[in-house]
gemmi code that builds the backbone of each chain (N, CA, C; Angstrom):
import gemmi

chains = {
    "A": [
        ("UNK", (3.735, -74.707, -35.720), (5.372, -75.074, -36.750), (5.582, -75.783, -35.833)),
        ("UNK", (5.643, -77.397, -36.114), (6.472, -78.240, -35.725), (8.190, -78.473, -35.444)),
        ("UNK", (8.652, -78.335, -34.176), (9.972, -78.447, -34.653), (10.036, -79.991, -33.528)),
        ("UNK", (11.364, -80.689, -34.281), (12.942, -80.967, -33.205), (14.226, -81.398, -32.857)),
        ("UNK", (14.168, -81.485, -31.460), (15.143, -80.747, -30.881), (15.329, -81.813, -30.465)),
        ("UNK", (17.229, -82.051, -30.532), (18.255, -83.041, -29.697), (19.306, -81.863, -29.703)),
        ("UNK", (19.741, -82.336, -28.131), (19.826, -81.676, -26.871), (21.483, -82.365, -27.052)),
        ("UNK", (21.338, -83.097, -27.326), (23.102, -83.517, -27.405), (24.482, -83.447, -28.806)),
        ("UNK", (24.531, -82.192, -29.157), (25.741, -82.452, -30.347), (26.476, -84.057, -30.354)),
        ("UNK", (26.561, -84.027, -29.085), (28.212, -85.079, -29.296), (27.989, -86.335, -27.429)),
        ("UNK", (27.719, -87.641, -27.840), (28.111, -88.771, -27.429), (29.082, -89.538, -27.906)),
        ("UNK", (29.760, -90.667, -26.404), (30.596, -91.130, -26.351), (29.972, -92.794, -25.414)),
        ("UNK", (30.867, -93.110, -26.565), (30.306, -94.625, -25.822), (31.092, -96.090, -25.245)),
        ("UNK", (31.532, -96.529, -24.923), (32.595, -96.822, -25.101), (31.893, -99.047, -25.827)),
        ("UNK", (32.544, -99.528, -27.302), (32.407, -100.061, -27.228), (31.573, -101.981, -26.500)),
        ("UNK", (30.424, -102.098, -27.325), (29.928, -103.300, -26.369), (29.551, -102.544, -25.012)),
        ("UNK", (28.822, -101.806, -24.646), (27.968, -100.943, -24.159), (26.692, -100.447, -25.182)),
        ("UNK", (25.493, -100.027, -24.426), (24.773, -99.341, -24.303), (25.158, -97.966, -24.587)),
        ("UNK", (23.578, -96.841, -25.743), (23.762, -95.451, -25.175), (21.818, -95.041, -25.432)),
        ("UNK", (22.578, -94.097, -25.799), (20.308, -93.815, -25.882), (20.062, -92.068, -25.853)),
        ("UNK", (19.977, -92.001, -27.406), (20.184, -90.624, -28.042), (18.553, -90.050, -27.690)),
        ("UNK", (18.897, -88.940, -27.253), (16.664, -87.918, -26.758), (16.871, -87.221, -27.632)),
        ("UNK", (16.013, -87.382, -27.887), (14.641, -86.836, -29.072), (13.423, -85.635, -29.201)),
        ("UNK", (12.793, -84.707, -28.912), (12.216, -84.420, -28.091), (11.560, -83.407, -29.661)),
        ("UNK", (10.601, -83.380, -29.825), (9.157, -82.841, -30.752), (8.754, -81.620, -29.753)),
        ("UNK", (7.446, -80.616, -31.168), (6.619, -80.354, -30.765), (5.694, -80.164, -31.422)),
        ("UNK", (4.499, -80.602, -31.257), (3.654, -80.615, -32.866), (2.392, -80.464, -31.813)),
        ("UNK", (1.080, -80.044, -32.578), (-0.227, -80.565, -32.026), (-0.921, -80.955, -32.544)),
        ("UNK", (-0.512, -82.586, -33.684), (-1.198, -83.173, -34.500), (-1.071, -84.640, -33.088)),
        ("UNK", (-1.743, -85.237, -34.111), (-2.318, -87.174, -33.099), (-1.866, -88.074, -34.306)),
        ("UNK", (-1.632, -87.617, -35.426), (-0.388, -88.574, -36.518), (-0.222, -88.201, -36.373)),
        ("UNK", (1.090, -88.579, -36.921), (2.700, -87.926, -37.243), (3.862, -89.532, -37.313)),
        ("UNK", (4.628, -89.664, -37.987), (5.856, -90.427, -37.387), (6.811, -90.009, -37.741)),
        ("UNK", (7.635, -90.431, -36.741), (8.711, -90.273, -36.408), (10.092, -91.717, -37.142)),
        ("UNK", (11.204, -91.131, -37.219), (12.556, -91.370, -37.401), (14.365, -91.418, -36.738)),
        ("UNK", (14.433, -92.045, -37.372), (15.817, -91.709, -36.706), (16.703, -92.321, -38.473)),
        ("UNK", (17.833, -91.495, -38.040), (18.002, -91.181, -38.927), (19.822, -91.247, -39.245)),
        ("UNK", (21.206, -93.019, -39.786), (22.503, -92.157, -39.169), (23.558, -92.272, -40.235)),
        ("UNK", (24.381, -91.260, -40.766), (24.959, -90.351, -41.046), (26.429, -90.600, -41.124)),
        ("UNK", (27.042, -91.757, -41.246), (28.389, -91.985, -41.109), (29.041, -90.851, -42.862)),
        ("UNK", (30.374, -91.051, -41.734), (31.497, -90.526, -42.385), (31.481, -90.362, -43.915)),
        ("UNK", (30.867, -91.245, -45.013), (30.594, -91.488, -45.791), (29.775, -90.542, -46.528)),
        ("UNK", (28.749, -89.965, -45.866), (27.946, -89.030, -46.112), (26.370, -89.427, -46.130)),
        ("UNK", (26.657, -91.082, -46.779), (25.188, -92.103, -47.009), (24.011, -91.054, -45.851)),
        ("UNK", (23.403, -91.291, -45.734), (21.790, -90.830, -44.736), (20.810, -91.982, -44.623)),
        ("UNK", (20.659, -93.246, -43.695), (20.686, -94.243, -43.839), (19.740, -94.715, -42.456)),
        ("UNK", (18.449, -95.033, -43.388), (17.435, -95.300, -42.066), (17.113, -96.091, -41.311)),
        ("UNK", (17.399, -95.544, -39.618), (18.040, -96.756, -38.008), (16.229, -97.092, -37.999)),
        ("UNK", (15.171, -96.471, -37.924), (14.494, -96.731, -37.440), (13.315, -95.977, -37.909)),
        ("UNK", (12.170, -96.622, -37.350), (10.625, -95.417, -37.201), (9.495, -96.151, -36.513)),
        ("UNK", (8.686, -95.010, -36.474), (7.969, -95.149, -35.738), (6.467, -94.389, -35.890)),
        ("UNK", (5.361, -94.542, -36.059), (4.459, -94.242, -35.734), (3.879, -94.065, -35.104)),
        ("UNK", (2.733, -92.817, -35.247), (2.392, -92.416, -33.776), (1.414, -93.079, -32.985)),
        ("UNK", (0.603, -93.708, -33.718), (-0.671, -94.364, -33.780), (-0.505, -95.956, -33.084)),
        ("UNK", (1.004, -95.566, -33.310), (1.268, -97.223, -32.394), (1.933, -96.731, -30.452)),
        ("UNK", (1.714, -98.265, -29.895), (1.962, -97.950, -28.528), (3.109, -98.716, -28.247)),
        ("UNK", (2.823, -99.805, -28.644), (4.606, -99.973, -28.581), (5.568, -99.762, -29.881)),
        ("UNK", (6.596, -99.934, -28.858), (7.812, -99.048, -29.283), (8.647, -99.881, -30.455)),
        ("UNK", (8.801, -99.498, -31.645), (9.833, -100.267, -32.699), (11.140, -100.439, -32.302)),
        ("UNK", (11.638, -101.424, -32.710), (12.825, -101.878, -32.553), (13.844, -102.859, -33.642)),
        ("UNK", (14.144, -101.970, -33.957), (15.353, -104.038, -34.995), (16.941, -103.769, -34.929)),
        ("UNK", (16.569, -105.266, -34.161), (18.406, -105.742, -33.690), (18.504, -104.587, -32.846)),
        ("UNK", (19.502, -104.351, -32.493), (20.229, -103.640, -31.610), (19.559, -102.051, -31.147)),
        ("UNK", (18.786, -101.902, -32.488), (17.616, -100.351, -32.126), (16.528, -100.676, -31.858)),
        ("UNK", (17.046, -99.417, -30.279), (15.220, -99.541, -30.176), (14.921, -98.268, -30.085)),
        ("UNK", (13.848, -97.774, -29.580), (13.094, -96.745, -29.514), (12.604, -96.131, -28.585)),
        ("UNK", (12.270, -95.717, -27.566), (12.506, -95.466, -26.445), (10.855, -94.195, -26.342)),
        ("UNK", (9.527, -94.412, -27.510), (8.361, -93.706, -28.239), (7.376, -93.071, -26.935)),
        ("UNK", (7.937, -91.650, -25.929), (6.578, -91.094, -25.463), (5.889, -90.196, -25.828)),
        ("UNK", (4.804, -91.056, -26.558), (4.016, -89.939, -27.355), (3.545, -88.702, -25.823)),
        ("UNK", (2.900, -88.878, -24.763), (2.649, -87.720, -24.336), (3.444, -86.632, -23.504)),
        ("UNK", (4.678, -87.264, -23.432), (6.108, -86.569, -23.114), (7.005, -85.486, -24.462)),
        ("UNK", (5.896, -86.731, -26.146), (6.548, -85.360, -27.022), (8.699, -86.212, -26.584)),
        ("UNK", (8.626, -87.478, -26.980), (9.927, -87.787, -26.734), (10.143, -88.689, -27.375)),
        ("UNK", (11.020, -89.159, -28.103), (11.119, -90.265, -28.994), (12.459, -90.303, -29.532)),
        ("UNK", (13.615, -90.864, -28.222), (14.940, -91.069, -27.708), (15.174, -92.954, -28.466)),
        ("UNK", (16.789, -93.161, -28.657), (16.552, -94.132, -29.108), (18.243, -94.255, -28.593)),
        ("UNK", (17.846, -95.600, -28.415), (18.494, -96.610, -27.539), (19.974, -97.390, -28.455)),
        ("UNK", (20.710, -97.193, -28.241), (21.729, -98.365, -29.358), (22.707, -99.736, -28.580)),
        ("UNK", (22.090, -100.527, -28.106), (22.608, -101.749, -27.437), (23.718, -102.580, -28.164)),
        ("UNK", (25.053, -102.862, -27.685), (25.958, -103.454, -27.405), (26.689, -102.645, -28.301)),
        ("UNK", (27.009, -101.653, -28.731), (27.833, -100.703, -29.300), (28.572, -101.125, -30.402)),
        ("UNK", (28.469, -101.163, -31.070), (30.136, -101.341, -32.436), (30.621, -99.888, -33.258)),
        ("UNK", (32.257, -100.244, -33.360), (32.207, -99.044, -33.503), (32.385, -98.618, -35.245)),
        ("UNK", (31.664, -98.912, -36.120), (30.154, -99.191, -37.438), (29.435, -98.441, -36.857)),
        ("UNK", (28.495, -98.513, -35.950), (27.514, -97.256, -34.787), (28.180, -96.104, -34.824)),
        ("UNK", (29.572, -95.653, -35.355), (30.077, -94.061, -34.980), (29.108, -93.886, -36.391)),
        ("UNK", (28.810, -92.232, -36.113), (27.942, -92.259, -37.396), (27.772, -90.549, -36.758)),
        ("UNK", (26.413, -89.920, -37.170), (25.892, -88.995, -37.089), (24.291, -89.216, -36.920)),
        ("UNK", (23.411, -88.392, -35.745), (22.097, -89.828, -35.968), (21.481, -88.435, -36.011)),
        ("UNK", (19.336, -88.216, -36.691), (19.175, -87.252, -37.039), (18.012, -87.435, -36.809)),
        ("UNK", (17.256, -87.268, -35.845), (15.910, -87.601, -36.057), (14.890, -86.877, -37.154)),
        ("UNK", (13.948, -87.098, -37.270), (13.159, -86.207, -37.392), (11.870, -87.005, -37.565)),
        ("UNK", (10.834, -85.899, -38.285), (9.422, -85.906, -37.932), (8.929, -85.483, -39.455)),
        ("UNK", (7.961, -86.155, -39.425), (6.495, -86.536, -40.287), (5.341, -86.426, -40.071)),
        ("UNK", (4.112, -85.274, -40.496), (2.760, -85.293, -40.759), (2.082, -86.625, -41.157)),
        ("UNK", (1.219, -86.700, -40.431), (-0.016, -87.943, -41.103), (0.223, -88.104, -43.054)),
        ("UNK", (-0.355, -89.065, -43.619), (-0.026, -89.309, -45.278), (-0.988, -87.723, -45.500)),
        ("UNK", (-0.482, -87.658, -46.347), (-1.377, -86.255, -46.709), (-0.916, -84.544, -47.279)),
        ("UNK", (0.718, -84.513, -45.966), (1.303, -83.808, -45.429), (2.293, -84.302, -46.207)),
        ("UNK", (2.973, -83.287, -46.263), (4.295, -83.709, -47.326), (6.143, -83.110, -46.659)),
        ("UNK", (5.366, -81.821, -45.826), (6.983, -80.783, -44.806), (7.569, -82.638, -44.209)),
        ("UNK", (8.898, -82.615, -44.394), (9.864, -83.385, -42.885), (10.753, -82.292, -42.122)),
        ("UNK", (11.036, -82.433, -41.060), (11.157, -81.876, -39.683), (12.723, -82.195, -39.299)),
        ("UNK", (14.062, -82.316, -39.326), (14.970, -82.732, -39.141), (15.633, -82.214, -37.307)),
        ("UNK", (15.885, -82.744, -37.257), (16.784, -82.607, -35.868), (18.576, -81.987, -36.567)),
        ("UNK", (18.940, -81.477, -35.196), (20.293, -80.713, -35.524), (21.415, -81.659, -35.263)),
        ("UNK", (20.882, -82.977, -35.113), (21.950, -84.237, -34.899), (22.614, -84.512, -33.873)),
        ("UNK", (23.092, -85.456, -33.618), (24.542, -86.237, -32.147), (25.203, -86.674, -33.060)),
        ("UNK", (26.568, -86.064, -32.562), (27.569, -87.105, -33.276), (27.531, -88.149, -31.942)),
        ("UNK", (27.342, -89.204, -32.736), (28.477, -90.850, -31.477), (29.385, -91.089, -32.125)),
        ("UNK", (30.092, -90.944, -30.855), (31.979, -92.037, -30.808), (31.808, -92.710, -30.263)),
        ("UNK", (31.976, -94.082, -31.066), (32.682, -95.878, -29.836), (33.893, -95.813, -29.698)),
        ("UNK", (33.877, -95.930, -28.720), (35.354, -95.455, -28.045), (35.536, -97.319, -28.538)),
        ("UNK", (36.858, -97.843, -28.287), (37.517, -98.998, -28.286), (37.658, -99.846, -27.313)),
    ],
    "B": [
        ("UNK", (19.787, -101.551, -59.552), (19.391, -101.694, -58.342), (19.061, -100.252, -57.667)),
        ("UNK", (17.471, -100.538, -56.923), (16.750, -98.641, -56.262), (17.559, -98.046, -56.211)),
        ("UNK", (18.429, -96.981, -56.632), (18.752, -95.748, -56.324), (18.002, -94.165, -56.555)),
        ("UNK", (18.695, -93.441, -55.639), (18.657, -91.812, -55.886), (19.789, -90.907, -56.342)),
        ("UNK", (19.549, -91.070, -58.208), (20.728, -90.605, -58.665), (21.256, -88.998, -58.389)),
        ("UNK", (22.190, -88.441, -57.579), (22.725, -87.177, -57.455), (23.456, -86.725, -58.698)),
        ("UNK", (24.482, -85.516, -59.337), (24.699, -85.131, -60.562), (24.267, -83.330, -59.680)),
        ("UNK", (26.320, -83.160, -59.705), (27.428, -83.588, -59.713), (27.279, -84.288, -58.072)),
        ("UNK", (28.422, -84.625, -58.090), (28.970, -85.265, -56.395), (29.540, -84.186, -55.985)),
        ("UNK", (30.311, -83.125, -56.538), (31.035, -81.593, -56.409), (30.653, -81.030, -56.655)),
        ("UNK", (31.051, -79.552, -56.549), (31.207, -78.731, -57.156), (31.328, -77.140, -56.645)),
        ("UNK", (32.907, -76.539, -57.501), (33.201, -74.597, -56.722), (32.228, -74.456, -58.454)),
        ("UNK", (31.616, -73.302, -57.404), (31.208, -72.466, -58.962), (32.072, -70.356, -58.091)),
        ("UNK", (30.892, -69.363, -58.887), (31.748, -68.611, -58.354), (30.656, -67.711, -58.226)),
        ("UNK", (30.295, -66.736, -57.915), (28.717, -66.250, -57.554), (28.340, -65.711, -58.873)),
        ("UNK", (26.547, -66.184, -58.937), (25.631, -65.475, -59.540), (25.926, -66.461, -60.993)),
        ("UNK", (26.712, -67.687, -61.338), (26.894, -68.383, -62.041), (25.987, -69.304, -62.202)),
        ("UNK", (24.835, -69.149, -63.135), (23.884, -70.441, -62.682), (24.069, -71.884, -62.681)),
        ("UNK", (23.308, -72.429, -61.708), (23.172, -74.050, -61.779), (22.701, -74.998, -61.318)),
        ("UNK", (23.002, -75.955, -61.953), (21.970, -77.260, -61.782), (22.414, -78.695, -60.975)),
        ("UNK", (21.635, -78.706, -60.085), (21.925, -80.279, -59.303), (21.077, -80.735, -59.662)),
        ("UNK", (21.147, -82.174, -60.137), (19.865, -83.196, -61.237), (19.863, -84.473, -59.641)),
        ("UNK", (18.104, -84.620, -60.285), (18.299, -85.759, -59.184), (17.523, -86.668, -59.560)),
        ("UNK", (17.846, -88.227, -59.624), (16.998, -89.068, -60.717), (16.628, -89.984, -60.290)),
        ("UNK", (15.736, -90.567, -59.477), (15.353, -91.722, -58.615), (15.047, -93.117, -60.047)),
        ("UNK", (15.065, -94.483, -60.369), (14.269, -95.492, -60.279), (13.504, -96.431, -60.453)),
        ("UNK", (12.313, -95.232, -58.720), (11.729, -95.791, -58.286), (10.629, -95.771, -58.227)),
        ("UNK", (9.858, -95.332, -58.892), (8.718, -94.768, -59.775), (7.915, -94.215, -58.433)),
        ("UNK", (8.785, -93.615, -57.745), (8.134, -92.628, -56.577), (7.249, -92.073, -57.198)),
        ("UNK", (6.789, -91.092, -55.854), (5.825, -89.792, -56.859), (6.834, -89.034, -55.326)),
        ("UNK", (6.875, -89.768, -54.430), (7.906, -87.778, -53.355), (9.169, -87.897, -53.668)),
        ("UNK", (9.386, -86.335, -53.962), (10.680, -86.322, -54.252), (11.439, -85.575, -53.887)),
        ("UNK", (12.123, -84.362, -52.658), (12.396, -83.114, -51.812), (14.278, -83.245, -52.018)),
        ("UNK", (14.161, -82.055, -52.134), (15.327, -81.502, -51.835), (15.810, -80.831, -50.482)),
        ("UNK", (16.904, -81.170, -50.106), (17.175, -81.193, -48.283), (18.645, -80.420, -48.539)),
        ("UNK", (18.816, -78.981, -48.096), (20.650, -78.389, -47.608), (20.515, -79.180, -45.811)),
        ("UNK", (21.954, -79.401, -45.645), (22.510, -79.715, -44.882), (23.879, -79.131, -44.333)),
        ("UNK", (23.981, -78.392, -43.075), (24.434, -77.687, -42.884), (25.192, -78.279, -41.197)),
        ("UNK", (27.163, -77.241, -41.410), (26.578, -77.556, -39.523), (26.099, -76.855, -38.878)),
        ("UNK", (25.888, -78.194, -37.517), (24.896, -77.597, -35.586), (23.474, -77.613, -36.563)),
        ("UNK", (23.094, -76.957, -38.502), (22.030, -77.636, -38.313), (20.697, -78.099, -38.836)),
        ("UNK", (21.460, -78.976, -39.159), (21.106, -80.625, -39.401), (20.728, -80.482, -40.440)),
        ("UNK", (19.077, -81.374, -41.063), (18.764, -81.153, -42.882), (17.950, -80.067, -43.087)),
        ("UNK", (17.384, -79.056, -43.393), (16.804, -77.892, -43.743), (15.721, -78.735, -45.147)),
        ("UNK", (14.560, -78.763, -45.092), (13.951, -79.025, -46.741), (13.987, -77.610, -47.656)),
        ("UNK", (14.124, -77.912, -49.135), (14.298, -77.194, -49.860), (12.605, -76.585, -50.118)),
        ("UNK", (12.879, -77.931, -51.566), (11.150, -77.855, -51.642), (10.471, -79.453, -51.258)),
        ("UNK", (10.505, -79.672, -51.850), (9.082, -81.227, -52.145), (7.850, -80.835, -53.504)),
        ("UNK", (8.663, -82.577, -53.795), (7.369, -82.312, -55.040), (6.869, -83.917, -54.494)),
        ("UNK", (5.200, -83.802, -55.447), (4.417, -84.821, -54.687), (3.848, -86.029, -55.953)),
        ("UNK", (3.751, -84.737, -56.886), (3.829, -85.372, -57.878), (4.254, -85.190, -59.483)),
        ("UNK", (3.978, -85.219, -60.646), (4.948, -84.657, -61.269), (4.220, -82.965, -61.372)),
        ("UNK", (4.151, -82.106, -61.799), (4.514, -80.240, -61.910), (3.451, -80.187, -60.896)),
        ("UNK", (3.673, -80.703, -59.367), (3.338, -80.036, -58.012), (4.652, -80.697, -57.213)),
        ("UNK", (4.794, -78.587, -56.795), (5.855, -78.355, -56.217), (4.887, -77.610, -54.955)),
        ("UNK", (6.084, -77.411, -53.619), (5.678, -77.161, -52.757), (6.411, -76.515, -52.114)),
        ("UNK", (6.610, -75.104, -51.506), (7.684, -74.761, -50.787), (8.747, -75.565, -49.620)),
        ("UNK", (9.443, -76.045, -48.677), (9.915, -76.189, -47.443), (9.676, -75.513, -46.726)),
        ("UNK", (10.871, -74.997, -46.147), (11.758, -74.380, -44.493), (12.568, -73.247, -45.599)),
        ("UNK", (13.124, -73.524, -46.595), (14.256, -72.935, -47.146), (14.441, -72.365, -48.182)),
        ("UNK", (13.424, -71.679, -49.322), (13.200, -71.675, -49.936), (14.022, -71.138, -51.064)),
        ("UNK", (14.501, -70.268, -50.420), (14.501, -68.745, -51.077), (16.150, -68.846, -52.283)),
        ("UNK", (16.699, -68.977, -53.074), (17.022, -68.988, -54.370), (17.682, -69.848, -54.756)),
        ("UNK", (16.311, -71.007, -54.644), (15.968, -71.732, -55.175), (14.848, -72.011, -56.620)),
        ("UNK", (15.217, -72.876, -57.250), (14.123, -73.446, -57.859), (13.462, -74.996, -58.001)),
        ("UNK", (13.270, -75.144, -58.440), (12.691, -76.980, -58.899), (11.697, -76.848, -60.128)),
        ("UNK", (12.326, -77.961, -60.587), (10.476, -78.308, -60.813), (10.151, -80.108, -61.317)),
        ("UNK", (8.998, -80.137, -61.773), (8.651, -82.291, -61.613), (7.789, -82.320, -62.980)),
        ("UNK", (8.819, -82.595, -64.063), (8.690, -82.416, -66.010), (8.139, -83.793, -65.446)),
        ("UNK", (9.261, -84.716, -65.333), (8.707, -85.854, -65.295), (9.175, -86.470, -63.904)),
        ("UNK", (8.249, -87.701, -63.788), (8.485, -88.893, -62.317), (9.099, -88.774, -61.871)),
        ("UNK", (10.093, -89.709, -62.452), (11.814, -89.751, -62.061), (12.704, -88.364, -62.006)),
        ("UNK", (12.384, -86.955, -62.235), (13.854, -86.423, -62.688), (13.027, -85.480, -61.274)),
        ("UNK", (14.033, -84.704, -61.062), (13.728, -82.924, -59.280), (14.954, -82.460, -59.091)),
        ("UNK", (15.259, -81.730, -60.726), (16.628, -80.997, -60.947), (15.842, -79.462, -59.405)),
        ("UNK", (17.600, -79.428, -58.712), (17.725, -78.310, -58.058), (18.353, -76.856, -58.614)),
        ("UNK", (17.889, -76.177, -58.858), (18.560, -74.258, -59.520), (18.705, -73.429, -59.326)),
        ("UNK", (20.399, -73.668, -58.970), (20.394, -71.688, -58.450), (20.434, -70.629, -59.765)),
        ("UNK", (19.492, -69.935, -59.589), (19.769, -69.429, -60.171), (20.917, -67.880, -60.118)),
        ("UNK", (21.110, -67.732, -59.466), (21.683, -66.573, -59.023), (22.851, -67.357, -57.680)),
        ("UNK", (23.372, -67.336, -57.379), (24.035, -68.426, -56.423), (24.448, -67.820, -55.772)),
        ("UNK", (24.645, -67.602, -54.536), (25.196, -66.400, -53.415), (25.523, -68.090, -52.588)),
        ("UNK", (26.734, -67.086, -51.607), (27.875, -68.082, -50.633), (27.608, -68.569, -49.420)),
        ("UNK", (26.004, -67.200, -49.115), (25.776, -68.408, -48.286), (24.681, -69.907, -48.760)),
        ("UNK", (24.213, -70.209, -49.997), (24.216, -71.493, -50.642), (25.907, -72.622, -51.116)),
        ("UNK", (26.384, -72.393, -50.439), (27.371, -73.330, -49.879), (26.869, -74.295, -48.749)),
        ("UNK", (26.700, -75.129, -49.166), (26.026, -76.540, -48.597), (26.406, -77.735, -48.965)),
        ("UNK", (26.237, -79.293, -47.928), (25.962, -80.523, -49.002), (24.438, -80.752, -49.107)),
        ("UNK", (24.050, -81.046, -50.028), (22.245, -80.492, -50.741), (22.231, -83.079, -50.868)),
        ("UNK", (20.975, -82.560, -50.185), (20.634, -83.931, -50.692), (19.301, -84.175, -50.984)),
        ("UNK", (18.957, -84.856, -51.725), (17.710, -85.344, -52.741), (17.629, -86.821, -51.903)),
        ("UNK", (15.862, -86.580, -51.661), (15.050, -87.303, -51.753), (14.155, -88.195, -52.302)),
        ("UNK", (13.487, -89.155, -52.045), (13.091, -90.246, -53.045), (11.803, -91.096, -52.201)),
        ("UNK", (10.803, -91.419, -51.830), (9.409, -92.506, -51.833), (8.347, -92.579, -52.245)),
        ("UNK", (7.913, -93.369, -52.009), (6.468, -93.592, -52.108), (5.542, -93.272, -51.562)),
        ("UNK", (4.352, -92.690, -52.159), (3.392, -91.961, -52.147), (2.002, -92.106, -52.478)),
        ("UNK", (1.445, -93.223, -51.567), (0.702, -94.549, -52.644), (-0.761, -92.829, -52.574)),
        ("UNK", (-1.796, -92.947, -53.267), (-3.008, -92.500, -53.007), (-3.469, -93.269, -52.322)),
        ("UNK", (-4.065, -92.444, -50.419), (-5.054, -92.753, -49.295), (-3.510, -93.826, -48.486)),
        ("UNK", (-2.691, -93.673, -49.063), (-1.637, -94.963, -48.424), (-1.205, -93.856, -46.843)),
        ("UNK", (-2.134, -95.140, -45.716), (-1.351, -95.068, -44.300), (-0.683, -94.914, -44.499)),
        ("UNK", (0.667, -95.830, -45.049), (1.308, -96.271, -43.593), (2.835, -95.154, -45.183)),
        ("UNK", (3.698, -94.242, -44.327), (4.217, -93.413, -44.592), (5.772, -94.369, -44.700)),
        ("UNK", (5.828, -94.284, -45.753), (7.145, -95.070, -46.572), (8.889, -94.126, -46.779)),
        ("UNK", (9.594, -94.199, -45.406), (11.138, -93.998, -45.623), (11.246, -93.978, -46.816)),
        ("UNK", (12.358, -92.817, -46.679), (12.305, -92.111, -47.986), (13.916, -92.529, -48.717)),
        ("UNK", (13.902, -92.789, -49.817), (15.531, -92.950, -50.020), (16.574, -91.658, -50.343)),
        ("UNK", (17.531, -91.547, -50.005), (18.380, -90.493, -50.084), (19.278, -90.798, -51.000)),
        ("UNK", (19.553, -89.770, -51.587), (21.499, -89.664, -52.839), (22.413, -89.171, -51.708)),
        ("UNK", (23.673, -89.691, -52.939), (24.892, -89.417, -51.900), (25.057, -88.353, -50.979)),
        ("UNK", (24.775, -87.122, -51.561), (25.061, -85.830, -51.600), (25.628, -84.542, -52.748)),
        ("UNK", (25.260, -83.660, -52.578), (26.493, -82.720, -53.731), (26.833, -81.932, -52.379)),
        ("UNK", (28.470, -81.942, -52.855), (29.297, -80.313, -51.562), (29.024, -79.598, -52.590)),
        ("UNK", (28.758, -78.704, -53.208), (28.574, -77.272, -53.515), (29.154, -76.318, -52.461)),
        ("UNK", (30.252, -75.903, -53.455), (30.683, -74.251, -53.314), (30.504, -73.491, -53.663)),
        ("UNK", (30.056, -72.107, -52.967), (30.232, -70.888, -54.120), (31.018, -69.946, -53.788)),
        ("UNK", (31.627, -69.334, -54.167), (32.676, -68.291, -53.766), (32.784, -66.968, -54.607)),
    ],
}
model = gemmi.Model(1)
for chain_id, residues in chains.items():
    chain = gemmi.Chain(chain_id)
    for i, (resn, *xyz) in enumerate(residues, 1):
        res = gemmi.Residue()
        res.name, res.seqid = resn, gemmi.SeqId(i, " ")
        for name, pos in zip(("N", "CA", "C"), xyz):
            atom = gemmi.Atom()
            atom.name, atom.element = name, gemmi.Element(name[0])
            atom.pos, atom.b_iso = gemmi.Position(*pos), 0.0
            res.add_atom(atom)
        chain.add_residue(res)
    model.add_chain(chain)
structure = gemmi.Structure()
structure.add_model(model)
structure.setup_entities()
């Protein structure tokens, strides 16, 4: 069975600085998808970024980028130029290739942004 | 506006009193799913549905039922709620076209805070 591990329950970063949230996963599959979701205090679940395992290039969305290391089964999220609005819980999630329908989420990392 | 709507947003009830949390999406998505979120455990999938009349268990299905009679609706039923089902519940949906290579990201509802006394 697949597992997703977020080993940092809480992280802090100074405003305008860069922070990296870690996520590791375990799977025997070769085709899968990885996601980072943000959950602000409003409780909404907001997609931050996604990565297809068959793509070698790391995904980037504005200030958010990932470091996807397939062999190491690592999927870290880098937030550059951190803003107060980035403060939230961040969840890493795994889904197998099309045709399978289960999602596996990590336990989350709470990010605090210090002014 | 594309959205996933859950009702109620908050509910306090007592052990054993049957309840239903409704979920409706207006995006014609095939895939719908229910999660529960508990502190320190993240989100755990309860049930999911690949299309009308097709459902399957996630990782924590015990004590829950679902049905998918219409494409837009996916209610979560607690036949005899117990205190250990006190949690924050999310419904989500996504496009899942036949033979699609790409997984489309899930759209989430705003959550239902359920307290069972």
